[in-house]
N, C-alpha and C positions, 0 to 999 in steps of 0.2 A: 301416733295418737298420744295424748297425755292422760295418764291416769289421775294425776293430781297436779295442780299448778305448783310452780316453784314456791317452797314453803320457807317463810322467814320468821315464824313465830318463836315463842319461848320453848327451848328444847325440854325444859322441865315439865311441860304440859304433856309430853309424850311418855306414857308409862311404858315400862318394859325393860328388858335386858337382852343379852345375847341368847338366853334360854328361850325367851318368848319368840325371837326370830327363828331359832332353830326348830322349835316345835311347829311353828306355822309353815316353814319350808318343808319340814318332814311330812306334814299332812298333805302338802301339795305334791311332793314326790310320790307318796303312796297312791294318791288319786290318779296321777299320770300312769303309774305302773298298772293299777287295776284296770283303767280304761283301755290302755294299749294291750293288756293281756286278753281282754274280751275280744278285741279285733283280731289279734294275732292267732288266737286259738280256734277261731271259727273257720270252717272250710265249707265249700270251696271259695274261690276268690270273689264270686258274685255275692256270697253271704257276707264276706268281709266288707264289701262296698256298702251293702244295705245297713249293716250294723254301724259302720262309720257314719253314714248320713244321719241315723237316728241320734247317735252320741253327739255328733257335730251340731245337730239342731238343739239338743239339750244344753250343750256348752255355750253356743252362741246366744241362746235365749237367756242363759244365766248372765253372761257378760252384758248383753243389752239391758237386761232388767236391773242389774246392779248399777249400771251407768245412769239409768233413769232415776233410781233411788237416790243416787248421789246428787243429782240435779234437784230433786225434791227437797233433800236435806238442806242444800244451799239456799233454795228459795224460801224455806221456812225460817232460815236464819236471817236472811236479808231480802228486802223487797226490791232493791235496785238492781238492774241488769248491769253489773259492773264487768270489768275485764276478766276476772277469774270465773264468774258465772258463765260468760260467753264460751270460755274454753270448755267447761263441763257440758254445756248444751251441744257444742259442736261434736264432742266426743260421743255423747249419747246418740246424736243423729247418725253419725257414721256407723256405730255398732248396730243400730236398728236397721239401717240399710243393708249391712252385711247379713243380718238375721233374715231379712226378706230374700236375699240372694240364696241363702242356704235352704230356705223353705222351697224356693223355686227349683233348686237342684234336686231336692227330695221328691218333689212332684214329678220331675222328669224321670227319675229313677224308678219310682213306683209304677208310673204309667208306661214305662219302657219307651220313652220318647227320645229320639236322637235330635237334640236341639241344634239349630243352625248357629252360626257365629256372625254377628253378635246375637246372643240370646237375651231374653228378659233378665235372666240371672246375671249375665255380664253387665247389663245396664245398672242393675242395683249395686253390684260389687264396685264397679268403677265410679259410680256416683258418690260412693262413700268417701273416696280419697280426699276431695277438697275439704270436707269437714274434719277428717282425721288429721290432715296436714295442717289445718288452721290450729287445731288444738295442740298439736305437738310443737309446731314452730314458734308459737307465741310463748309456750312454756320454756322452750329452749332459749328464746331471746332473752328472757329475764334471767335465766341461769347464766348465760354467756356474759351478760353485763357484769355480773359479780365475780364469776370465776372463768376468766378467759383462758382457753386451752387450745390455741391455734394449731398446735402440732397434731392433736388427736382429730380435730375437725377436718383439717386438710388431708390427713392420712386416710380417714374414713371416706372423704369425698373422692380421693384418687382411686381407692380400691373399688368404690361403688361404680365409678365411671368405667373402670377396666372391666368389671363384671358385666355391666350393661352392654359395652362394646362387644364382648365375647358372645353374649346371648343374641344380640342383633346379628352378629356374623353367622352364628349357627342357624338362626331363623331365616335369614336371607337365602341361605343355601337350600333350605327346605321349602321355601315358599314359591308361589306362582303369582306373577304380576301381569299376566296377559288379560286379566278380566277385572272389573271393578270389585267383584266379590273377593278375588284373591288379594287385592290391595287392602280391603277392609279387614280380611282375615289376618293379614300380616300386622296391621295396625293394632288390632285387639291383642294379638299374641305378645307383641313387644310392650304394650301398654302396662301389662301387669308387672314385669320385673322393673321397669323404669319407675313406676309409681311406688313400688316397694322400696327401692333404693332411696328414693326421695324421703321416705319416712324413716328409714333405718339410720341414716347418717347422723341426724341430731340425737336420736335415741342412744346410739353408741357413745357419743360425746358425753351425754349426761350420765350414762352408766359408768363410764370410766372415772367420773368425778364424784361418785356416790359418797365417798368418805368425807367430802367437804360439807355435806348436808345429810348426816346419818338418819335424821328423823323422817326424811322423805326418800331415803335410798331404796327401801324395799319396793315400793310401787314402781320406781324408775327402773330398778333391776329387772322386775317382772316384765315390765314393758319392753325392755330391750331384748330379753330372751324370747319373748313372745314374737317380736318382729323378726328376729333371726330365724325362728322356726318357719314363719310365713314365707320369708324370702327363699329359703331352701326348698320348701314344699312347692311353691308356685313356679319355681324355676327347675323343677324336677325333670321336666321333659328333656332338658339338655343332657342330664346324666343318663336318662333312658336311651337316648340315641347314641351316645358315646359308648355305652356298655352293651347295647342291643339286648337289654333285659326288659322287654316291654311289660311282662306280667308283674314286674316289681313296682309298677306304678302305684300300687295301693300303699306302699310305704309312705308316700307323700301324705296320705290321709292321716296317718298317725301324727305327723308333724302339725297338720292343720288342726286336728283335735286338741293337741297339746297347746297350740297357740291360744285358743279361746279359754282353755282351763287356766293357763298362766295369767292371761289378761284378767280373768275373773278373780283370781287370787289377789292381784294388785288392787283391783277395785274394792274388794272386800277389806283389804288392809286399810285403804283410805277411809272407808266408811267407819270402821271400828276404831282405828287408832289415830286418825288425823282430823277428827271433827269434835272439837271440845264442847260443842253445844249439846252433845248427847251423852252426858256423863253417866246417867243411870244405865242406859243401854250398854255403854262401854264397860261399866263395872260388872254387869252380868256376863258379858263375853270374857272379861278379864279373868273371872273366877275359873273358867275352863282352862286357862293357861297357867293357873296358879299351881305350882308343883307341890305345895303343901297340902292341897286338897286331894287326898288319895281317892276318894269316891269318884270324883269327876275324872281323874286321870285314868283310873281302872276302867270306868265306863267307856271313855274314849278309845282306849286301847282294845277293849273287847269288841267294840263296834267295828273298828278297822279290821280286826282279826276275823270277825263274822263275815264281813264283805269279801275278804280274800278267800276264805273257805267256801263261800257261796259260789264264787267265780270258778274255783277249781272243781267243785261238785257238779256244777252245771256243765262244765267242759267234759268232765269224766262221764256224765250221763249222756251227753251228745255223742261222745266217742263210742259208747256202748250201743246206743240206739241208732246212730247215724241218721241225721235228719233227711238224707236223701236215700235212705233205705226204708221202703214203705211196704207194709204188709196189708193187702186188701182182702177182706173176707166178706161173707154175706152176714150182715149185722144182726139179722133176725133169727139166726140159727145158732144154737149152742153145740158146737161140734166136738166130737172126740177125735183123737189123733188117727184112729183107724179109718175114719171116713174122709180125711183130708186128701185132696188131690193137689199136690204142690207143683206150681208152675212158676218159672222165673221170667223176669223181664229186664232188659238192659235199655235204658233210655238216657238221652242227653238232657237232663234237667238243668244243666248249666253248660256253659261253653257256647260255641258258635252256632249250634242248632237248637238252643234251649227253647225257642218258641215252639217248634214242632214237638219237642219233648213234652212240654206242658200240655199241649193239645192231645197228644197220644196217651198221656197218663189219664186224662179225663175219659177218653175212649176206652181204655183198659178197664177203668172202674165200672163203666157202663156194661162192658162185656161180662165182667165177673158177676154183676148183679143179675144180668139176663140169664146167664148159664145156671146159676144157683137157683133162680126162680124156675127155670125149666126142669132142673133135677127134682125140685120140690114137687112140682105138678106131676112129675112122672113117678112119684113115690120112691125116688132114689134117696138114700141117706148120704150119698157122697156130696161133698161141697168143695168148691175151688178155693184154694188159698194162693194168692198171687204175691210173690215177693219182687218188688220193683227196686232196682239199683240204679243210681246215677253214675254214668261213665264219664261225665264231663266232656264227652266227645274226644277222649284221649285213649289211644290203644292200650297203654300200660295199665290205666285204671280199669278199662274194660276187662282185661285179663284177670286182674285181681278180683273183680266182682264176679266173674264167671266161676273162679275157684271157690269163692265164698258160697255161691249158690249150689255148686256141686257138693260141697261139704255138708250141705243141709239135705242131701238126698234128692235133689231136683234133677230130673232127666230130660226135660224139655224146656228150652229157654227161648224167649221171644226177643229179637234184637241181636246185635246192636244195629244202630241206624246207618253207620258209615262203613265203607269197604275197608278203610284203614284199620278200624277196630276189629272187623270180622277177620281180616287177614291175621291179626295178632292172636286171636283166640282159636283159630282154626286147628292148629296142631294139638292144642290141649283138648279141644272138643272131640277130635277124632280118637285120641288116645284114651279118653275117659268115657267113651260111649254116651255122648250128649247130643241130642238133636237140637240144632239151632235153626230157628225160623226168623230170617231177617225180612223186615218189612220194606226196606229201601236200599239195600246194598245192590250195586249193579256192575261192579268191576268185572270185566271179562276174565281176568286171571283167577277168579274164584269159581269159575265154571268147571267143577271137577266132581268125580264120583266120591262123595264123602258124606258126612252127617249134616251138612248144611243145605237148607232149602231156602230159596229166595222167592218172595211173592211179587217181585218186579222182574221185568225183562233184563237180560244182560245189556250192557251198553253197546254191544255189537250192533243191535238194532237201532238204538237211539242215535249213535254216531252216524250211521248210514242215512237215517231219515232227516236229521237236522242238516246234514250236508246237502241232501237233495233239496230241502226246503230253501236253503240259502242260495243254491245254484238257480233254482226256479224263480227266485225273487230278483235275479239279475246280478247277484253278488259275484265278483270275480276274484277279489282279494279279501282274505279274512285276517284280522288282527286279534289274536287270542289273549285273554287275561284269565288266569286259572289258579286254583289251589295247587300247591306243590305237594300233593299226596297221591295215594293210589287211585282214588276216584278221579281227581283232576287230570292226572297224567295219562291214564288209560283211555278216558273218554276223549281227551285231546288227540291222542295218537290215532284212534279209530276214526274220528271225524276228519282229521287231516288227511288220512289215507283215502277215505271215500270222496272227499271234496276234490282232491288232486286227480283221482280217477276220472272225475267228470270234466276236468280241464281247468279247474280253479287253482288258486295259489294260496297257501298259508304263509303269513309273514314269518320270516326267519327270526324276528325279534319278539318271540312269545314272552309275555310278562307272567312270570310265575312268582307266587308269593306264599309265604308261610302264614297261615291265619294268625293275626297278631294278638287279638284279645277276644274273650268270649262274648261278653255282653256289650253291645255297642250303644251305650246309653250315656247319661249325663256325665258321670264321674270321669269318663275317659274321652270326652268328646273332642277336646283339643288334640290329644295324642292321636286319636283315630284319624282326624282330618289331616294332620301332618303326615301320618304314615301313608294314607291312601293317596295323598298328593304325589308322593314319590313314585308309586306304581303308575298312577294315571299320567304323569309326565312322560313316562316311557311309552304308554299306549298312544298318547297324543302325537309323539314324534313318529311312531310307527305308522299311524294313520296318515300323517302328512307325507311321509315317504311313499306310501302306497298310492296316494292320490296323484302323485307326480307322474305315474305311469300311464295316466289317461288324459287325453287332450280335452275331453268334454264329458259332462255328466259323471264326473268322478265320484261325487257323493253317493250316487245310487249304485256304484260298483264296488264300494268298500264297506265291509261290515265288521263290527266288533263282536266277538264271541266270548261270553262270560261263563265260566264254570265255577260256581260259588255256592255257599250256603247262606246263612243269615247275614254275612258280611256284604251281601249285595246292596243293602240299604245305604250304608255310608259310602260305598263306591259310587252309587248313582247320585248321592247328594253332592259329592265333590266333582263329579264329571263335568257339569256345566261350566266350571271355572277354567277348563282347559280347552285350548283351541282345537277346532275341528270335531270334537267328540259329539256335539249335538247335531252335526250335519250328516252323519252316517247312520245306517241301520244297526240296531243292537239285537243280539240273540242270546238267549240263556240256555241253561240245561234243565233237566227235569227237577233238580233241587231248587231252582228259582221260580218254578211255575206256581202261580196262585199264592205268592208271598204276601200275606195280609199286612205285615208291618210296612211294606212298601207303600200301601195305599194310605197309611197314616201320616206320611211325611209329604207335604205338598210339593216341595222342590224335587224330591226323588221321583214321585209319581208323574209330575209334569214332564220331567226329562224322559221317563220311560214311555210316556204317550207320544212325545215329540219325535222320539227315535224309533217308534214302532217296535218297542221291545217285545220279543216273542219267545216263548219257551214251550218245549214239548212236555207232555205229562201222560202217564199211563191212563188209558181210556177206561172209565167206569160206565156201567150200564145205567143210563139216566132213568130208565123205567123200572129199575130195581126197587121194590117196595121196602126191602130191608135197609137199603141205603137211605131212603127218604125218612124212615122211622128213626134211624140212628141220628141223622142230622137234626131232626125235630127234637129228639130227646136231649141231645147235648147242646142244642142251640148254637152249633158251630158249623161253618162251611168247611167241609172236610176235603182233603185231597186224597189221592190214591194211597199214599203212604199211611195216612191216618186211618183209612178204612181197612188197610191190610192188617194193622195190629188187632183190630176187632175180630177179623176172621181168624187170625193166628191163634188167639186165645181159645176160640171155639174149637178149632181143629186140635189144638194141644189137649184141651179138656176132654173132648170126646174120645181122643186116642187113649189117654191115660185111664179113662173111665172103663175101658174094656181091656186094659193091659195091666191090671193090678197084679203084682207079684210075678210078672212075666220077665223073660230074658230081654236083653236089648235087641236082639235079632227079631224077636216077636213084636216088640214095641215099634220097631221101624217098619215091619210089614203092616202092622195095624195103621200106622201113620199114612203109609202110601195108599192103603185101601180107603181110609177115611177121606183123604184129600180128593180122591177121584169122585166120590159120591157127594161131596160137600158143595152146597150152593149158598154163597155168602153175600155179604153186603157189597163186596167188590165184584160179584158175579161168579161165573164158573171159573174154577182154577185148574188150568192145564199146565203141567210141568214138562220140560224137556228131559233128556236122559241125564242131565247134570243137576236136576232139581231146580232149574230156573224157570220162571213163568213164561208162558207164551201168550201174547196178547196184542193189543192195538195201542197206538199213540194218538192223542189229540194235540193241537197247538193252541196255546192261550196267549192273549195279548191284553194289555191295559187299554181300556176304552173309556171315553168320557160319556157319562150318562147326563145328557143335557137337561132332562126333565127333573132328575133328582139332584143335579148340581154337584156331582161327585164322580170319582173314577172307580172303576171296578174291573175285575178280570172277566174276560169274555172268550169263549171258545170260538175260534175263527176258522179252523179247518180240521179235518179228520184224516188220519193216515193209518192204513192197515199195515201191520208188519208182514214181511215176506219171509 
């Protein structure tokens, strides 16, 4: 894109010296450092992405706004739509379309939508290139006529072609061409680097010749640097795959943010310094760059210093308070420390299970209010103080957060959600006399006599019952795709063992994956889809090989078994692009049952319905009044894991309420007695000798509600544990 057309006016009309340029560029550099510092200092990665989108929206709005102002200035100066005015209008149109794309990306991110490819944002972004290309190439054409530099042009062209060939080569190896969607996906993926290279070649040529036209060199220099940032950022996925550092994807956001900021600086330079018809306005701006005016200079420097100090203060405050460390109390009571009952909670408020973490936080808040209200009505002065920590679904983070809670004197902790996290904190909890109540961990390896209690059944029962269900459905060969962690591997081994006892076969080509990114939303959608394509290629091949063993009705005899968390959604979005995957039955694990985000994406839910996707879930008592009241109060459809955290807080609070100043042995005795007599929202709680729950399983399937014209989860069978 061209910030300003090739300038041929009188150089004496352009005020300023090297000092003016240095001050302007220094301000730009400081702005880049400040914005990048905000993004860099924020944790976790999901927060980086949200901050990036807001800053990106501000910067792209600024660039688009300045480009429109530049058009208005030109129109006020001349009424004829001449060659140069067309260039500015094309530039403004392109930047406005990019702004629309960024707004759409932000909507995807805030509403937690996994957009398909091509998305509406893709259409806006790609539609901008013809306008930006028009603006840039006609500016370059005029420059090239006067200062021909064929060596630079052809060198840039050759390098650009080589880069495009390399990106296409990488993308071909990662793409699927067996379906129309896969071809469209490939086309969109390679469109971005090709279009970026088309823009950057003339920009580099003009940048290299900036000394020949110093009065217009600054906008052109900003333009070239801006485009280089964009090319690197938009081709970042190549670096990601070569380095296998998927979580480093957010670094590309820094470059895109800088891209708009640099572009805005070039536009501002054009408006202030390259429009002679606005002398009065220019003189006002000029005074701020006048080094002889000490008042303005000091004010400018103090403003910059204040912004920098504010950033570091906010970051320091965030580190102390920890935005994902939340204390919940009963707001109507002014407690003193002697009456506080401290309970800890470990939730995945970010990471691959962040959706359930957010729901469970709402349930925990409801539980705290209910308990404190109950204490108040009972004339008890004790009040619950709940300290919630975000584990990011990472074992190392979970351990650090447990230590933090124990240092605060907390003896009962609810969570974590996953078996990998629980396994990591087990030794520390045992050594430091901490009771852990996990709402959703099920790995059989954690069934031991210790301080851990689990409100779900061990996967020994789940694996047995899902194996029986698949066998009874006529499945003879199972192709598994699973998380390569404690939960995935242990459930896989148990299910495989039970299925083979029945006479079935598990494919030797089990597809195991390390969860790639936490939040599967807009900012990472191309990366997500490319990654899952690789896993699903292997699943598709294994299904094809399994079907060869049957001469007839092979589709009804082969099933795919998914052991996943929130990554289920992008897996099912991509699955239709692969051969055979929509022709066989799909089964899930307890962690995939009643996934609400699945229902929000039409392609994923249609695939789930078409393949009869079925998952087991711990059975709740439907006639339980407490469960009905809880769902009505939270306005959420809760699964067993969500309900378990509500009961866990009650059990922990009632235990601590009668265990003030007692030993840990007495605390554990009180806990065991309390859980035997407790009747909660999840029903009666019975534990085995290892502290794991005993109960029933239901099976849930995605069904189409014809009358309401949408899909929903429906319980299709019941299965009692043996």
